[in-house]
Kinemage of the C-alpha trace (Angstrom):
@kinemage 1
@onewidth
@group {chain A} dominant
@subgroup {mainchain}
@vectorlist {calphas} color= white
{ca met a 1} P 57.369 -46.073 31.560
{ca his a 2} L 56.629 -44.309 28.274
{ca glu a 3} L 60.295 -44.589 27.295
{ca leu a 4} L 59.675 -48.178 26.160
{ca gly a 5} L 57.037 -46.892 23.724
{ca ile a 6} L 59.413 -44.159 22.580
{ca ser a 7} L 62.170 -46.734 22.030
{ca arg a 8} L 59.781 -48.905 20.030
{ca asn a 9} L 58.817 -45.905 17.884
{ca ile a 10} L 62.473 -45.044 17.264
{ca val a 11} L 63.107 -48.639 16.171
{ca ala a 12} L 60.054 -48.667 13.900
{ca ile a 13} L 60.919 -45.352 12.222
{ca val a 14} L 64.572 -46.277 11.682
{ca ala a 15} L 63.738 -49.802 10.476
{ca glu a 16} L 61.342 -48.384 7.894
{ca ala a 17} L 63.908 -45.848 6.699
{ca ala a 18} L 66.600 -48.545 6.529
{ca ala a 19} L 64.442 -50.487 4.054
{ca gly a 20} L 65.681 -53.921 5.118
{ca arg a 21} L 69.338 -52.997 5.568
{ca arg a 22} L 71.054 -53.773 8.856
{ca val a 23} L 71.344 -50.727 11.109
{ca arg a 24} L 74.669 -50.272 12.911
{ca arg a 25} L 74.122 -47.025 14.824
{ca val a 26} L 71.312 -44.611 15.649
{ca thr a 27} L 71.804 -41.094 16.985
{ca val a 28} L 68.943 -39.331 18.757
{ca glu a 29} L 68.634 -35.949 20.443
{ca ile a 30} L 66.676 -35.789 23.676
{ca gly a 31} L 66.028 -32.446 25.313
{ca lys a 32} L 66.434 -32.240 29.065
{ca leu a 33} L 63.068 -30.443 29.262
{ca ser a 34} L 61.245 -33.016 27.112
{ca gly a 35} L 60.117 -35.194 29.998
{ca val a 36} L 61.884 -38.170 28.398
{ca leu a 37} L 64.538 -39.924 30.456
{ca ala a 38} L 67.547 -40.552 28.218
{ca asp a 39} L 68.858 -43.359 30.444
{ca ala a 40} L 65.508 -45.149 30.270
{ca val a 41} L 65.421 -44.874 26.455
{ca ala a 42} L 68.937 -46.316 26.323
{ca phe a 43} L 67.886 -49.143 28.650
{ca cys a 44} L 64.775 -49.977 26.577
{ca phe a 45} L 66.411 -49.665 23.160
{ca glu a 46} L 68.079 -53.090 23.118
{ca ala a 47} L 64.827 -54.870 23.984
{ca ala a 48} L 62.862 -52.833 21.446
{ca ala a 49} L 65.439 -53.581 18.732
{ca his a 50} L 65.488 -57.348 19.352
{ca gly a 51} L 64.440 -59.247 16.230
{ca thr a 52} L 64.581 -56.171 13.981
{ca pro a 53} L 67.212 -54.796 11.573
{ca leu a 54} L 68.395 -52.709 14.544
{ca gln a 55} L 69.312 -55.699 16.710
{ca gly a 56} L 72.870 -55.117 17.933
{ca ala a 57} L 72.908 -51.473 16.826
{ca ser a 58} L 74.412 -48.895 19.130
{ca leu a 59} L 72.329 -45.969 20.325
{ca asp a 60} L 74.019 -42.601 20.735
{ca ile a 61} L 72.001 -40.114 22.757
{ca val a 62} L 72.819 -36.426 22.608
{ca glu a 63} L 71.180 -34.562 25.479
{ca ile a 64} L 70.149 -31.000 24.651
{ca glu a 65} L 70.302 -28.415 27.419
{ca gly a 66} L 67.243 -26.299 28.092
{ca arg a 67} L 67.307 -22.667 26.923
{ca ala a 68} L 64.653 -19.989 27.112
{ca arg a 69} L 63.995 -16.318 26.406
{ca cys a 70} L 62.277 -14.196 29.024
{ca leu a 71} L 59.209 -12.353 27.718
{ca ser a 72} L 59.598 -9.707 30.424
{ca cys a 73} L 63.215 -8.621 29.960
{ca gly a 74} L 64.267 -10.396 26.729
{ca val a 75} L 67.309 -12.168 28.138
{ca glu a 76} L 68.172 -15.674 26.886
{ca phe a 77} L 69.453 -18.123 29.474
{ca asn a 78} L 70.021 -21.788 30.303
{ca leu a 79} L 66.900 -23.391 31.723
{ca pro a 80} L 67.697 -26.429 33.874
{ca ser a 81} L 64.005 -27.038 34.675
{ca trp a 82} L 60.588 -25.544 33.910
{ca ser a 83} L 60.409 -24.157 37.458
{ca thr a 84} L 63.521 -22.001 36.994
{ca pro a 85} L 62.651 -18.294 36.694
{ca cys a 86} L 64.625 -15.681 34.787
{ca ser a 87} L 67.147 -13.656 36.783
{ca cys a 88} L 64.592 -10.795 36.672
{ca gly a 89} L 62.147 -13.077 38.540
{ca ser a 90} L 59.732 -13.610 35.669
{ca gln a 91} L 58.488 -17.049 34.679
{ca arg a 92} L 57.012 -15.832 31.395
{ca leu a 93} L 59.400 -17.793 29.205
{ca val a 94} L 59.587 -18.931 25.602
{ca pro a 95} L 61.462 -22.221 25.230
{ca leu a 96} L 64.298 -22.133 22.692
{ca ala a 97} L 65.841 -25.566 23.207
{ca gly a 98} L 65.529 -28.616 25.383
{ca glu a 99} L 62.186 -30.061 24.281
{ca glu a 100} L 63.651 -32.063 21.380
{ca leu a 101} L 63.125 -35.721 20.688
{ca lys a 102} L 64.660 -36.288 17.261
{ca ile a 103} L 66.251 -39.079 15.319
{ca lys a 104} L 69.292 -37.261 13.929
{ca ala a 105} L 71.203 -39.982 12.082
{ca met a 106} L 71.483 -43.649 11.361
{ca glu a 107} L 74.319 -45.765 10.033
{ca val a 108} L 73.308 -48.721 7.867
{ca asp a 109} L 75.038 -51.422 5.873
{ca glu a 110} L 75.458 -50.741 2.170
{ca val a 111} L 73.143 -52.405 -0.313
{ca arg a 112} L 74.883 -55.126 -2.290
């Protein structure tokens, strides 16, 4: 399960950016074509955050739909999976969205 490693990396990156402040909330974007299971990241996050400034923080996951442009006909369309061809039948596709794995925001306590 590589999602545990991903959760640990999210915690490490956010903890470093928080510079010792307590983290209340983290928002990440996970593309549906990224190969990362959002539910598994959510499940692993609490364990990965234990004993860090992120302990008790909430994790908001925004799932990004897959989109692609067909190199044969130029149409842009939703891409539910990599095996989905364009309506013209071509599978020569350029991904436009859905491969993301980004930390978008974090909410931290103020410095006093």
